[in-house]
N, C-alpha and C positions, 0 to 999 in steps of 0.2 A: 689784310688790313694791318697797317703798321701799329706797333706797340704805343701806348700812351706812356710818356715819361713823367714820373712823379718825383720831384725833388723834395727831400725832407730836410729843412734847415731852420736853424735859429742861432743867432750869434752869441747867445748866452748858453753855457754848457749846463748839464744837469737838469734839463727840462723834459727829458724823455725822447730825445731825437732819435737815437739808435733803436731804442725799444720800439718807437712808432714805425721806423723803417722796416724793421724785422717783423713785427707782429702784423702790421698792415700787409706786408708782402705775404706773410703766411696765411692771412685771412683771405686774400685774393687767390692764393694757390689752392685753399680748401674749396673755393667756389669753382674750381676746375680751370682757372686761368693759368696760362703760361707766364711765369714771373722770373725775371732776372734781377738780382740785387747787386748793385755796384757800391762798394765801399770806397768812398772818396776821401775818407778821414784818415790822415796819416797815423793817427793813434790806433787804427785798425781794430776798433771794438767789435764791429759787425763780423769781421773776418775771424777774429778769435772766437766770437760766439758761435760761429759755424765750424768750430774746431779745425780751422785751417791755420796752422802755426807757421811763423816766419821761416823757420829752418826748412820747412817742406815746400815753400813757395819759390818756384823757379822763375815764373813770370807773373807780374802783377800789372795793375793799371798804370803804374809808373812807366813801364816799358811801352805801353800803348801810346801814351802822350808823347814819347820821344821818337816813336817809329815813323817811318815814311808812310804816306797814304797808301801806296800800293801793297803794303804788308798788313794793313788793318784787319782784313777778313781772316787771314791765316792766324794772326796774333790772337784775336778774340777766341778762336777755337782752343788755342793753347792756354789762355788765361782763365777762361770760365771753368769752374768746378760744377759739373752737372749734379743737380739734386742734392747739394751739400747741406741745405737747411730746409726742412719741412717741404720737401719736393721743389724748393726754389733752387735755381742755378745761382752761383754766387761768383762774382769777379772780385778777387781779394785786393786789399790795400797793401801799402808798403811804407815804411817810415821815410823812404826817400822822396815820397810825394811832397814832403815839406821842402824840398830842394827845387820844386818846380818853378817858383818865382825867379830864381837865379837862372835855371836852365832855359827858361822861356824869354830871357831878357831881349834877345834879338829876333825871336820868333814873330813871323807875320800872322795876322788873324789868329792870335793865340787864344782868344776867348771863345772860339767856335770849334776847337779841335774835337772835343767830346761829341758835340752835336753832329759833326760831319762823320766821325768814326762810327757812331751808332746807326747811321743809315745803312751800313753794311749788314747789320743783324736785327734791325727793328721788326722785320717781318717774321722773325722766329718766335716772338713773344706777344702776349697781350699787354703786359705791363712791365716797365723797367723802372725800378725803385732806386733812387740815388740817396745814400746816406752821406750827407754833406759835412765838411769840416765846420767847426764852430767859430770861424773867423772870416773876414773879408779878404779875398785874395783870388788868384787865378783859378783855383779849384772851384771855388763857389761861383765865380763868374761863368765858368764852363758849364756848371750844373744848371744855372739859371737860364743861360742861353739855350741849352738843350731841352729844358723842361716844358711840358704842356701845362703842368700844374705845380705850383709851389705849395707844399703843405708845411705850415708853421706850427710846431707843437709849442704851446705856451703853458707853462706851469702856472697854476692858479695862485700866484704869489705876487705881491706888489713889485718886488725887485725884478721879476721876470718881464714885467711890462716895460721897464726902462730899457731892456736890451733890444727892443723892437726898433728903435729909432735908426740904429745903424743899418739894420736889414732893409728898412723902408728907403733910407738914403740910397742904398745900393740899387734897389728896384727902380727908383726914380731915374738914376743915372742911366741904367740899362735900357729903360723905357725910351729915353731920348735917343740912345745909340742905336737901338734896334728898330725904332719907329713903330713899335707895338707895345701894348701893355702886357705884363706877365700875370696871367691868372693865378690867384693865390687864395687859400682858405686856411684860416687858423683852427687848431683843435685844442681845447682846453685839456690839460693833462694833470695827473697827481692831485685830482680833486677830492677833497674830504668834506663832505657835507656837514660834518660836526663842527668844523672850524669856521668861525664867522668871517675870518679874513678871506678864506677861499670863496665863500658865497659872495662877498663884496666884490672880489676881483672878477668872478664869473659874470656878475651883473654889469660891471664896468665894461667887460669885453663885449657883452650883448649890445650895450648902448653904442659903443665906439665902432664896432666892426660890422654890425648888422648882418647883411647877406654874405659877408666875406668870412664868416665863421660857420664851421660845421655844426649841425645840431647835436651830434654825438659829443658826449663828455667822458673823458677817460678818468676813472677813479683810481685811487690807491689800491694796489693788489699785491700782496707778497709773492704771488705766483710768478710774477716777472723775474724776481731775484732767483727763484728756484730754477726757472727755465734757463737763465743765463748760466747758473752753475752746472747745469746738466748739458749745456751746448745744444739747446733746442729752442722751441717757442713755447708760449703759454699753452698752445693747443696740444703739446705733448704732455703737459702736466695735468690740466683740467680744461677741457674745451667748453665747459659750462660754467666756468668762473666768471666773476663780474668783468675782469679785464678782458677775457677772451671774447665775451659776448659784446663788449663795447667796441673792440676792434672789428668784429664781424659787422657791426652796425656802420662803422666808419667806411669799411670796404664797400658796403651796399651804397652808401652816399657817393663814394668815389665812382663806382660803376655807372651810376645814374647821372653823373655830370655830363656825359656824352651820349 
């Protein structure tokens, strides 16, 4: 059975996007699932989190996007770092991904390159998690075209809600182009039940998004920062912490979607 592809995206930075991609992937791996994490963000935060450093990266996802279709399978094997993070395989990013808009100017079918290249390895995994860049562009379009599910981390803050309009505009455009809707679910992040503003935003999300929101709520947890500093996931720090248990619950919800 081919892997389900999960794109984690939000056009506002600082909402827990990379934390969600890494920790959800780690939670799925702890369930015995085969997981591949793709870092599509030119800032390469997920790559650095896995202690894969630019000076040690000979091939990255940038090389895959520029390669001929006949070399995709061989390239994937060279790009992927097996078991690099919490038993997850990791395909690293590169700052040159930010040049893809220019590189793809004359490329045909440029929005479906990732989807087509992943067909060569989808049978090797249960889940492929895409950590997407925080802006609209060819990388995000490739991620959304490839995705079976878009996961939108939304910080429980009023300003974070305003950043959703751009993402939904992109989804609407792609819906028309693809002829099919893109399945999505929002997940509230950085929730602090002591803050009235957080509880108001959470209630607003429940009213506005209904079934398009996961039941799981990700609270504030300092263990996420500790995990980042150590180059691991929260499960390496304290698998019984609030944050770890919340992402385990999110992983259960994801698994039961299909």
